[in-house]
ROZA-398501 format. One record per residue (C-alpha): residue number from 1; residue in one letter; x, y, z. Coordinates in pm, 1 decimal, padded with zeros to 6 digits. Last residue first. Layout:
BEGIN
[atom NUM, A, [X, Y, Z]]
...
This chain:
BEGIN
[atom 256, X, [-10633.3, 13155.9, -05138.7]]
[atom 255, X, [-10871.6, 13007.7, -04884.6]]
[atom 254, X, [-10721.7, 12902.5, -04551.6]]
[atom 253, X, [-10695.6, 12531.0, -04496.2]]
[atom 252, X, [-10810.2, 12432.8, -04146.5]]
[atom 251, X, [-10615.8, 12149.5, -03995.5]]
[atom 250, X, [-10701.5, 11777.3, -03980.7]]
[atom 249, X, [-10756.9, 11782.8, -04359.7]]
[atom 248, X, [-11077.5, 11619.4, -04474.4]]
[atom 247, X, [-10949.0, 11392.6, -04602.2]]
[atom 246, X, [-10665.3, 11164.9, -04504.8]]
[atom 245, X, [-10318.7, 11093.0, -04649.7]]
[atom 244, X, [-10142.3, 10803.0, -04482.0]]
[atom 243, X, [-10275.3, 10550.7, -04734.5]]
[atom 242, X, [-10111.0, 10751.6, -05010.6]]
[atom 241, X, [-09773.8, 10681.6, -04848.4]]
[atom 240, X, [-09553.9, 10956.8, -04708.2]]
[atom 239, X, [-09192.1, 10848.4, -04746.3]]
[atom 238, X, [-08949.4, 10909.1, -04462.3]]
[atom 237, X, [-08653.4, 10712.3, -04597.1]]
[atom 236, X, [-08487.0, 10483.1, -04348.1]]
[atom 235, X, [-08138.9, 10571.6, -04219.5]]
[atom 234, X, [-07863.0, 10324.6, -04310.2]]
[atom 233, X, [-07717.0, 10524.0, -04600.9]]
[atom 232, X, [-07744.2, 10865.2, -04433.5]]
[atom 231, X, [-07583.8, 10734.3, -04117.3]]
[atom 230, X, [-07327.7, 10552.0, -04328.9]]
[atom 229, X, [-07213.4, 10878.2, -04487.9]]
[atom 228, X, [-07203.8, 11049.7, -04150.3]]
[atom 227, X, [-06974.2, 10780.9, -04009.1]]
[atom 226, X, [-06757.0, 10759.1, -04321.5]]
[atom 225, X, [-06702.2, 11138.0, -04302.3]]
[atom 224, X, [-06900.9, 11346.3, -04544.9]]
[atom 223, X, [-06754.4, 11626.9, -04754.5]]
[atom 222, X, [-06928.9, 11958.9, -04694.2]]
[atom 221, X, [-06722.2, 12011.0, -04380.5]]
[atom 220, X, [-06421.8, 12122.3, -04582.5]]
[atom 219, X, [-06088.2, 12086.1, -04401.3]]
[atom 218, X, [-06019.0, 11746.3, -04557.7]]
[atom 217, X, [-06062.9, 11903.0, -04901.2]]
[atom 216, X, [-05794.2, 12165.9, -04831.0]]
[atom 215, X, [-05546.1, 11901.0, -04721.4]]
[atom 214, X, [-05617.0, 11708.3, -05041.9]]
[atom 213, X, [-05550.3, 12024.6, -05242.2]]
[atom 212, X, [-05223.5, 12071.2, -05056.3]]
[atom 211, X, [-05114.3, 11726.2, -05173.5]]
[atom 210, X, [-05160.7, 11816.0, -05538.0]]
[atom 209, X, [-05369.0, 11570.9, -05744.9]]
[atom 208, X, [-05129.5, 11391.3, -05980.1]]
[atom 207, X, [-05222.4, 11432.7, -06346.7]]
[atom 206, X, [-04964.2, 11708.9, -06407.3]]
[atom 205, X, [-04685.8, 11469.4, -06311.6]]
[atom 204, X, [-04765.4, 11263.8, -06626.2]]
[atom 203, X, [-04449.2, 11097.1, -06755.2]]
[atom 202, X, [-04295.9, 11053.2, -06410.8]]
[atom 201, X, [-04598.5, 10848.0, -06299.7]]
[atom 200, X, [-04553.2, 10588.0, -06572.6]]
[atom 199, X, [-04176.3, 10564.7, -06523.1]]
[atom 198, X, [-04211.6, 10516.8, -06150.4]]
[atom 197, X, [-04385.8, 10183.8, -06203.5]]
[atom 196, X, [-04720.4, 10131.0, -06023.1]]
[atom 195, X, [-04683.8, 09858.4, -05761.7]]
[atom 194, X, [-04919.5, 09559.6, -05751.6]]
[atom 193, X, [-04790.0, 09428.6, -06085.6]]
[atom 192, X, [-04969.5, 09151.3, -06275.4]]
[atom 191, X, [-05138.2, 09374.2, -06531.6]]
[atom 190, X, [-04822.2, 09562.5, -06624.4]]
[atom 189, X, [-04902.2, 09934.1, -06670.1]]
[atom 188, X, [-05062.4, 10057.0, -06995.6]]
[atom 187, X, [-05394.6, 10113.8, -06820.7]]
[atom 186, X, [-05210.4, 10369.2, -06609.4]]
[atom 185, X, [-05294.6, 10654.0, -06848.0]]
[atom 184, X, [-05669.0, 10593.1, -06822.0]]
[atom 183, X, [-05639.4, 10586.3, -06444.8]]
[atom 182, X, [-05450.5, 10915.0, -06450.8]]
[atom 181, X, [-05719.7, 11074.0, -06667.5]]
[atom 180, X, [-05985.0, 10953.3, -06422.7]]
[atom 179, X, [-05785.4, 11086.3, -06128.2]]
[atom 178, X, [-05731.4, 11427.7, -06289.1]]
[atom 177, X, [-06101.8, 11468.8, -06371.1]]
[atom 176, X, [-06194.8, 11354.9, -06021.6]]
[atom 175, X, [-05970.5, 11621.1, -05868.0]]
[atom 174, X, [-06123.3, 11897.6, -06080.4]]
[atom 173, X, [-06474.6, 11773.9, -05995.6]]
[atom 172, X, [-06390.6, 11771.1, -05623.5]]
[atom 171, X, [-06263.6, 12129.4, -05636.8]]
[atom 170, X, [-06571.4, 12244.5, -05827.9]]
[atom 169, X, [-06811.0, 12069.7, -05589.6]]
[atom 168, X, [-06629.0, 12224.5, -05291.3]]
[atom 167, X, [-06731.8, 12569.3, -05408.8]]
[atom 166, X, [-06437.4, 12808.7, -05357.5]]
[atom 165, X, [-06510.3, 13044.0, -05067.3]]
[atom 164, X, [-06216.5, 12914.3, -04860.5]]
[atom 163, X, [-05988.4, 12999.4, -05148.4]]
[atom 162, X, [-05814.2, 12770.8, -05393.6]]
[atom 161, X, [-05578.8, 12923.3, -05648.9]]
[atom 160, X, [-05490.7, 12652.0, -05898.6]]
[atom 159, X, [-05444.1, 12290.0, -05800.8]]
[atom 158, X, [-05190.1, 12381.6, -05539.4]]
[atom 157, X, [-04839.8, 12252.7, -05485.7]]
[atom 156, X, [-04664.0, 12061.2, -05211.2]]
[atom 155, X, [-04354.8, 11871.4, -05315.8]]
[atom 154, X, [-04398.4, 11512.9, -05420.9]]
[atom 153, X, [-04256.6, 11179.8, -05315.7]]
[atom 152, X, [-04534.4, 10939.1, -05404.5]]
[atom 151, X, [-04581.9, 10581.3, -05284.1]]
[atom 150, X, [-04788.8, 10399.9, -05549.6]]
[atom 149, X, [-05056.4, 10134.7, -05515.5]]
[atom 148, X, [-05224.6, 09866.8, -05722.0]]
[atom 147, X, [-05562.5, 09695.8, -05760.2]]
[atom 146, X, [-05626.8, 09534.0, -06097.8]]
[atom 145, X, [-05738.6, 09617.5, -06453.3]]
[atom 144, X, [-05835.1, 09973.1, -06364.7]]
[atom 143, X, [-06104.2, 10200.1, -06514.0]]
[atom 142, X, [-06370.8, 09933.3, -06487.2]]
[atom 141, X, [-06670.1, 09958.8, -06715.9]]
[atom 140, X, [-07029.7, 10090.3, -06724.6]]
[atom 139, X, [-07051.9, 10254.6, -06379.8]]
[atom 138, X, [-07361.9, 10141.9, -06192.0]]
[atom 137, X, [-07312.7, 10364.7, -05887.9]]
[atom 136, X, [-07051.2, 10633.5, -05829.6]]
[atom 135, X, [-06955.1, 10703.6, -05468.2]]
[atom 134, X, [-06769.1, 11033.7, -05440.1]]
[atom 133, X, [-06519.9, 11228.6, -05233.8]]
[atom 132, X, [-06575.2, 11050.0, -04903.0]]
[atom 131, X, [-06363.4, 11203.1, -04625.9]]
[atom 130, X, [-06115.4, 11036.7, -04391.9]]
[atom 129, X, [-06005.5, 11224.5, -04075.6]]
[atom 128, X, [-05715.9, 10994.4, -03983.6]]
[atom 127, X, [-05588.2, 10685.5, -04162.8]]
[atom 126, X, [-05364.9, 10425.7, -03994.4]]
[atom 125, X, [-05551.8, 10453.5, -03667.1]]
[atom 124, X, [-05334.2, 10457.7, -03355.1]]
[atom 123, X, [-05410.0, 10826.4, -03305.8]]
[atom 122, X, [-05770.3, 10743.5, -03214.8]]
[atom 121, X, [-05862.1, 10375.5, -03247.0]]
[atom 120, X, [-06231.5, 10459.5, -03287.5]]
[atom 119, X, [-06146.5, 10611.5, -03626.1]]
[atom 118, X, [-06075.9, 10262.8, -03762.5]]
[atom 117, X, [-06438.6, 10161.2, -03713.6]]
[atom 116, X, [-06552.9, 10427.4, -03961.5]]
[atom 115, X, [-06284.8, 10334.4, -04213.2]]
[atom 114, X, [-06390.3, 09969.0, -04180.8]]
[atom 113, X, [-06749.1, 10067.2, -04243.6]]
[atom 112, X, [-06642.3, 10246.5, -04562.0]]
[atom 111, X, [-06448.3, 09941.0, -04678.9]]
[atom 110, X, [-06746.6, 09713.3, -04613.7]]
[atom 109, X, [-06959.3, 09963.1, -04805.1]]
[atom 108, X, [-06731.8, 09916.1, -05103.8]]
[atom 107, X, [-06750.7, 09536.3, -05086.7]]
[atom 106, X, [-07129.9, 09523.0, -05061.2]]
[atom 105, X, [-07176.3, 09773.2, -05347.2]]
[atom 104, X, [-06969.9, 09561.1, -05581.8]]
[atom 103, X, [-06620.8, 09661.0, -05692.5]]
[atom 102, X, [-06408.9, 09954.9, -05802.0]]
[atom 101, X, [-06186.9, 10134.7, -05550.4]]
[atom 100, X, [-05996.6, 10464.0, -05569.7]]
[atom 99, X, [-05790.9, 10566.4, -05266.9]]
[atom 98, X, [-05626.6, 10904.2, -05221.0]]
[atom 97, X, [-05381.3, 10925.5, -04933.0]]
[atom 96, X, [-05219.8, 11197.0, -04723.0]]
[atom 95, X, [-04895.9, 11298.6, -04547.5]]
[atom 94, X, [-04604.2, 11206.6, -04776.8]]
[atom 93, X, [-04851.9, 11093.5, -05042.5]]
[atom 92, X, [-04977.8, 10736.7, -05089.4]]
[atom 91, X, [-05190.3, 10692.4, -05402.0]]
[atom 90, X, [-05400.4, 10375.6, -05383.3]]
[atom 89, X, [-05546.3, 10260.5, -05715.1]]
[atom 88, X, [-05841.2, 10045.1, -05813.0]]
[atom 87, X, [-05971.5, 09696.2, -05872.8]]
[atom 86, X, [-06164.8, 09456.5, -05652.8]]
[atom 85, X, [-06337.1, 09149.7, -05800.4]]
[atom 84, X, [-06642.4, 09013.0, -05620.3]]
[atom 83, X, [-06629.9, 08640.7, -05697.9]]
[atom 82, X, [-06679.8, 08536.4, -05339.0]]
[atom 81, X, [-06822.3, 08799.3, -05108.0]]
[atom 80, X, [-06714.7, 08649.5, -04773.7]]
[atom 79, X, [-06371.8, 08527.6, -04879.1]]
[atom 78, X, [-06344.9, 08839.4, -05092.0]]
[atom 77, X, [-06373.2, 09057.5, -04782.2]]
[atom 76, X, [-06086.0, 08877.9, -04609.7]]
[atom 75, X, [-05859.5, 08906.4, -04913.1]]
[atom 74, X, [-05952.2, 09272.6, -04953.8]]
[atom 73, X, [-05859.4, 09338.6, -04590.2]]
[atom 72, X, [-05518.1, 09180.6, -04634.1]]
[atom 71, X, [-05449.8, 09395.9, -04938.5]]
[atom 70, X, [-05581.2, 09698.1, -04750.0]]
[atom 69, X, [-05336.4, 09653.5, -04464.2]]
[atom 68, X, [-05042.6, 09566.9, -04689.9]]
[atom 67, X, [-05095.6, 09885.2, -04891.3]]
[atom 66, X, [-05110.3, 10093.0, -04574.4]]
[atom 65, X, [-04799.6, 09921.0, -04438.5]]
[atom 64, X, [-04620.0, 10063.6, -04740.8]]
[atom 63, X, [-04621.4, 10394.5, -04556.4]]
[atom 62, X, [-04352.6, 10267.6, -04321.1]]
[atom 61, X, [-04324.0, 10447.6, -03986.0]]
[atom 60, X, [-04689.5, 10525.1, -03921.8]]
[atom 59, X, [-04701.3, 10742.9, -03609.9]]
[atom 58, X, [-04786.6, 11052.2, -03813.6]]
[atom 57, X, [-05114.2, 10881.8, -03912.2]]
[atom 56, X, [-05181.9, 10936.2, -04280.2]]
[atom 55, X, [-05458.9, 11184.2, -04357.4]]
[atom 54, X, [-05753.0, 11082.5, -04568.8]]
[atom 53, X, [-05913.1, 11082.5, -04910.9]]
[atom 52, X, [-06197.0, 10876.3, -05056.6]]
[atom 51, X, [-06303.3, 10749.1, -05396.8]]
[atom 50, X, [-06560.1, 10470.0, -05434.8]]
[atom 49, X, [-06668.9, 10315.8, -05765.6]]
[atom 48, X, [-06960.6, 10081.8, -05836.6]]
[atom 47, X, [-07018.6, 09789.4, -06073.4]]
[atom 46, X, [-07341.5, 09597.2, -06122.1]]
[atom 45, X, [-07295.4, 09251.8, -06277.7]]
[atom 44, X, [-07288.7, 09096.9, -05932.3]]
[atom 43, X, [-07647.2, 09210.0, -05878.0]]
[atom 42, X, [-07769.6, 08970.7, -06145.8]]
[atom 41, X, [-07587.3, 08678.8, -05982.8]]
[atom 40, X, [-07753.2, 08763.3, -05652.3]]
[atom 39, X, [-08100.5, 08772.6, -05806.7]]
[atom 38, X, [-08057.8, 08424.0, -05943.4]]
[atom 37, X, [-08015.7, 08374.5, -06316.2]]
[atom 36, X, [-08220.1, 08085.3, -06457.3]]
[atom 35, X, [-08539.6, 08160.8, -06265.8]]
[atom 34, X, [-08487.9, 08529.2, -06338.8]]
[atom 33, X, [-08486.0, 08450.8, -06711.6]]
[atom 32, X, [-08811.5, 08260.1, -06677.6]]
[atom 31, X, [-08969.6, 08558.8, -06507.4]]
[atom 30, X, [-08841.5, 08794.7, -06777.2]]
[atom 29, X, [-09001.7, 08576.1, -07047.2]]
[atom 28, X, [-09311.7, 08541.6, -06834.9]]
[atom 27, X, [-09352.6, 08918.5, -06822.2]]
[atom 26, X, [-09278.4, 08956.0, -07194.2]]
[atom 25, X, [-09571.6, 08729.1, -07273.0]]
[atom 24, X, [-09535.8, 08385.2, -07433.0]]
[atom 23, X, [-09659.2, 08191.9, -07131.4]]
[atom 22, X, [-09966.8, 08410.8, -07105.7]]
[atom 21, X, [-10089.5, 08304.8, -07450.4]]
[atom 20, X, [-10017.7, 07934.9, -07403.6]]
[atom 19, X, [-10165.9, 07927.5, -07057.0]]
[atom 18, X, [-10480.0, 08098.6, -07180.4]]
[atom 17, X, [-10513.4, 07861.4, -07474.7]]
[atom 16, X, [-10472.0, 07562.1, -07248.4]]
[atom 15, X, [-10735.2, 07692.5, -07006.1]]
[atom 14, X, [-10974.6, 07782.5, -07290.1]]
[atom 13, X, [-10950.5, 07428.4, -07430.1]]
[atom 12, X, [-11003.0, 07232.8, -07112.3]]
[atom 11, X, [-11365.9, 07333.8, -07061.0]]
[atom 10, X, [-11448.9, 07260.8, -07424.3]]
[atom 9, X, [-11291.9, 06913.1, -07403.0]]
[atom 8, X, [-11495.5, 06830.9, -07090.7]]
[atom 7, X, [-11816.8, 06946.2, -07255.6]]
[atom 6, X, [-11743.8, 06728.3, -07558.9]]
[atom 5, X, [-11675.7, 06429.4, -07331.4]]
[atom 4, X, [-11995.2, 06492.4, -07134.9]]
[atom 3, X, [-12197.2, 06520.8, -07456.0]]
[atom 2, X, [-12057.4, 06189.5, -07581.7]]
[atom 1, X, [-12146.0, 06024.3, -07253.0]]
């Protein structure tokens, strides 16, 4: 009996030691952390930014209807994605718009899908011919404290001399630089206001992207429409797995 008890203790000891050693590993530390924070809560900490441009429908009588439309849409989206804060800026020109949005990936792609569906309405759509300027993933901080809009009354002017041979990447980068500087400037605006005060815009007219530049961007086929952007996003990646590689080769390989 004594030998059986000693044998039983020896068989238990390695198991306890193994569990103790493995339980203190970095892998188990991360695993325990994931048990506390669900995968969805971890994804909520990721922040993304979407910037798109578009043409305002000529049938739109009051341009403030655009702000009301997106405000209502954001309320509906946030009912589905609870806790997903939406910040950004909507600049409404006489004929065009620039919209900057900061939120989760699910919210931003809901906006892009809505833009795609809106084009099916033809001339009744509020925004025509939208183009995606950029989608920035995993940005460190928000540029805006809340979502707001501004109706601009500006004369047409160019952002430098733009020719048809100008690389679209350079034009987009110049516009993004102005928008980021404008967002930094607007951080001094009231946090509870949905409308950007005129005084803040009047101080920095040089930070407003010219309307003619937006028109030029909409004419460039290099910028993706919401439909083409979603096609690329929803299409599966054609990845060749190692298991798909066979030897010998099915075709003759000519010697070098």
